[in-house]
Residue frames relative to the residue before (quaternion, step in Angstrom):
aa qw qx qy qz dx dy dz
M 1.0000 0.0000 0.0000 0.0000 0.00 0.00 0.00
R 0.6257 0.5440 -0.3418 0.4424 3.58 0.97 -0.83
V 0.6535 0.5158 -0.3131 0.4570 3.59 0.92 -0.90
L 0.6487 0.5136 -0.3204 0.4613 3.59 0.95 -0.85
V 0.6858 0.4786 -0.2894 0.4657 3.59 0.83 -0.97
E 0.7473 0.4081 -0.2377 0.4675 3.57 0.72 -1.00
G 0.5286 0.6113 -0.4100 0.4229 3.58 1.28 -0.03
H 0.6187 0.4970 -0.3350 0.5080 3.56 1.30 -0.24
V 0.5427 -0.6812 0.3931 0.2948 3.57 -0.76 1.06
D 0.7634 0.3888 -0.2042 0.4736 3.63 1.03 -0.71
W 0.6759 0.4920 -0.2885 0.4668 3.60 1.23 -0.05
Q 0.0342 0.7732 -0.6331 -0.0134 3.53 -1.27 0.51
V 0.4517 -0.6578 0.5333 0.2807 3.54 -1.20 0.56
C 0.1976 -0.8022 0.5537 0.1042 3.58 -0.74 1.02
G 0.8109 -0.0720 0.0432 0.5792 3.59 1.21 -0.24
E 0.1548 -0.7616 0.6226 0.0915 3.51 -1.33 0.37
G 0.1499 -0.7726 0.6101 0.0916 3.53 -1.16 0.66
E 0.4112 -0.7278 0.4972 0.2324 3.56 -1.01 0.79
N 0.7892 0.1142 -0.0695 0.5994 3.57 1.25 -0.32
G 0.7265 -0.4585 0.2951 0.4183 3.55 -1.28 0.20
F 0.6276 0.5376 -0.3406 0.4484 3.59 1.01 -0.75
E 0.6558 0.4938 -0.3053 0.4826 3.58 0.98 -0.83
A 0.6189 0.5435 -0.3470 0.4484 3.60 1.01 -0.75
V 0.6556 0.5006 -0.3098 0.4729 3.59 0.92 -0.88
A 0.6731 0.4971 -0.2988 0.4588 3.59 0.86 -0.93
K 0.6940 0.4753 -0.2852 0.4595 3.58 0.85 -0.92
A 0.5875 0.5666 -0.3741 0.4402 3.60 1.07 -0.64
G 0.6953 0.4611 -0.2728 0.4791 3.58 0.95 -0.84
E 0.6851 0.5089 -0.2663 0.4480 3.54 1.04 -0.83
L 0.7975 0.3620 -0.1536 0.4576 3.58 0.84 -1.00
N 0.2272 -0.8089 0.5119 0.1789 3.60 1.23 -0.39
P 0.0814 0.8377 -0.5348 0.0743 3.63 0.68 1.06
D 0.5547 -0.5873 0.4746 0.3495 3.55 -1.35 0.22
L 0.7868 0.0357 0.0365 0.6150 3.57 1.21 -0.58
I 0.1707 -0.7467 0.6294 0.1311 3.55 -1.19 0.61
I 0.1313 -0.7362 0.6598 0.0734 3.54 -1.02 0.93
M 0.0062 0.8331 -0.5468 0.0835 3.53 -0.50 1.21
D 0.3810 -0.6835 0.5737 0.2420 3.53 -1.17 0.68
L 0.5174 -0.6199 0.4819 0.3402 3.57 -1.14 0.52
A 0.7663 0.3477 -0.1728 0.5120 3.58 0.82 -1.05
M 0.2148 0.7500 -0.5915 0.2037 3.55 -0.13 1.35
P 0.5377 -0.6257 0.4444 0.3491 3.58 -1.08 0.57
M 0.8304 0.2883 -0.2211 0.4225 3.54 -1.35 0.47
M 0.7666 -0.1087 0.0730 0.6286 3.63 1.02 -0.72
D 0.3796 -0.7473 0.4944 0.2303 3.58 -0.64 1.08
G 0.7086 -0.5017 0.3136 0.3845 3.55 -1.29 0.35
I 0.6423 0.5108 -0.3377 0.4610 3.60 1.02 -0.67
S 0.6503 0.4980 -0.3159 0.4789 3.59 0.96 -0.81
A 0.6486 0.5063 -0.3159 0.4725 3.58 0.98 -0.82
A 0.6373 0.5207 -0.3263 0.4650 3.60 0.98 -0.82
R 0.6217 0.5422 -0.3331 0.4568 3.57 1.01 -0.82
E 0.6784 0.4873 -0.2880 0.4684 3.60 0.91 -0.91
I 0.6535 0.5076 -0.3092 0.4687 3.58 0.94 -0.87
S 0.6756 0.5144 -0.2930 0.4394 3.58 0.94 -0.89
K 0.5650 0.5927 -0.3865 0.4245 3.60 1.16 -0.45
T 0.7792 0.3254 -0.1677 0.5087 3.57 0.94 -0.88
S 0.7887 0.1729 -0.0850 0.5838 3.60 1.17 -0.52
P 0.0536 -0.8634 0.5002 0.0376 3.62 0.56 1.10
A 0.6710 0.4962 -0.3096 0.4556 3.62 1.12 -0.47
L 0.5336 0.6424 -0.3998 0.3779 3.59 1.23 -0.27
P 0.3385 -0.7574 0.5159 0.2135 3.62 -0.57 1.08
I 0.1029 -0.7738 0.6244 0.0278 3.54 -1.02 0.94
L 0.1499 -0.7529 0.6379 0.0618 3.53 -0.97 1.00
L 0.1982 -0.7626 0.6060 0.1093 3.57 -0.82 1.00
H 0.1125 -0.7819 0.6129 0.0144 3.56 -0.70 1.17
T 0.1619 0.8323 -0.5000 0.1761 3.57 -0.30 1.21
M 0.3479 -0.6978 0.5714 0.2559 3.53 -1.23 0.40
Y 0.6348 0.5201 -0.3203 0.4733 3.58 1.31 0.05
G 0.2063 0.8236 -0.5044 0.1569 3.58 1.03 0.73
S 0.1856 0.7319 -0.6415 0.1354 3.52 -1.10 0.84
D 0.6682 -0.4740 0.3617 0.4450 3.57 -1.24 0.19
A 0.6478 0.5246 -0.3186 0.4512 3.59 0.98 -0.83
V 0.6470 0.4995 -0.3138 0.4832 3.60 0.96 -0.85
N 0.6433 0.5266 -0.3240 0.4515 3.58 0.93 -0.87
R 0.6633 0.5041 -0.3106 0.4577 3.60 0.91 -0.89
E 0.6773 0.4845 -0.2948 0.4687 3.58 0.88 -0.92
A 0.6334 0.5300 -0.3268 0.4594 3.57 1.01 -0.80
K 0.6563 0.5040 -0.3129 0.4662 3.60 0.90 -0.88
K 0.6429 0.5191 -0.3213 0.4626 3.61 0.98 -0.82
A 0.6881 0.4870 -0.2672 0.4668 3.57 1.12 -0.70
G 0.6458 -0.5441 0.3231 0.4272 3.59 1.25 -0.10
V 0.4513 0.6642 -0.4661 0.3712 3.58 1.27 0.09
R 0.3440 -0.7579 0.5211 0.1889 3.58 -0.86 0.96
T 0.8092 0.0508 0.0256 0.5848 3.57 1.00 -0.86
V 0.1575 -0.7462 0.6394 0.0977 3.54 -1.11 0.79
V 0.0418 -0.7847 0.6184 -0.0089 3.56 -0.82 1.05
S 0.3940 -0.7210 0.5270 0.2171 3.54 -0.81 1.05
K 0.5151 -0.6369 0.4763 0.3195 3.56 -1.07 0.70
G 0.6009 0.5648 -0.3537 0.4413 3.58 1.25 -0.25
E 0.5680 0.5894 -0.3887 0.4229 3.58 1.25 -0.25
S 0.6246 -0.5658 0.3910 0.3700 3.55 -1.23 0.43
E 0.6297 -0.5190 0.4218 0.3952 3.54 -1.29 0.37
A 0.6007 0.5630 -0.3549 0.4431 3.58 1.10 -0.66
N 0.6507 0.4979 -0.3183 0.4767 3.61 0.99 -0.77
L 0.6454 0.5098 -0.3192 0.4708 3.58 0.98 -0.80
R 0.6519 0.4995 -0.3142 0.4762 3.60 0.91 -0.88
G 0.6434 0.5287 -0.3168 0.4541 3.58 0.99 -0.82
A 0.6545 0.5031 -0.3080 0.4730 3.58 0.98 -0.83
I 0.6272 0.5209 -0.3292 0.4764 3.59 1.02 -0.78
E 0.6475 0.5345 -0.3092 0.4465 3.56 0.92 -0.95
V 0.6558 0.5051 -0.3100 0.4677 3.59 0.90 -0.90
L 0.6787 0.4915 -0.3016 0.4549 3.59 0.85 -0.90
L 0.6752 0.4872 -0.3030 0.4636 3.59 0.93 -0.81
N 0.7174 0.4558 -0.2554 0.4609 3.59 1.02 -0.75
T 0.8312 0.1906 -0.0680 0.5179 3.58 0.98 -0.77
G 0.4942 -0.6269 0.4551 0.3945 3.58 1.18 -0.35
G 0.4409 -0.7415 0.4139 0.2905 3.55 1.31 -0.15
P 0.7193 -0.4264 0.3118 0.4513 3.53 -1.29 0.01
K 0.2016 -0.8121 0.5411 0.0840 3.57 -0.88 0.93
D 0.4272 0.6944 -0.4779 0.3270 3.55 1.22 0.28
V 0.2007 -0.7806 0.5831 0.1022 3.55 -1.03 0.79
């Protein structure tokens, strides 16, 4: 993921977390423009982490990148504050496009 993000001339990674708790802490500490989060993380899953981040930073766009995509996961992710869900089975071009939309517009805000 770092290579994909930093391969874009205008993007850089400001931090990484190994689990959901670290993601929540780093979101508050680093004030990023966007969070890209996996669903399956140790200690706290991506939806729970997104819910916590959205409580303190509701305008912060969160992209959930997962191989466990389903309508149910999408609904729960949206309720937790995730703006976009991208399956790991999709192309890198689709992932880059979703990142671009979120960075430029904040992405869809419907829940």
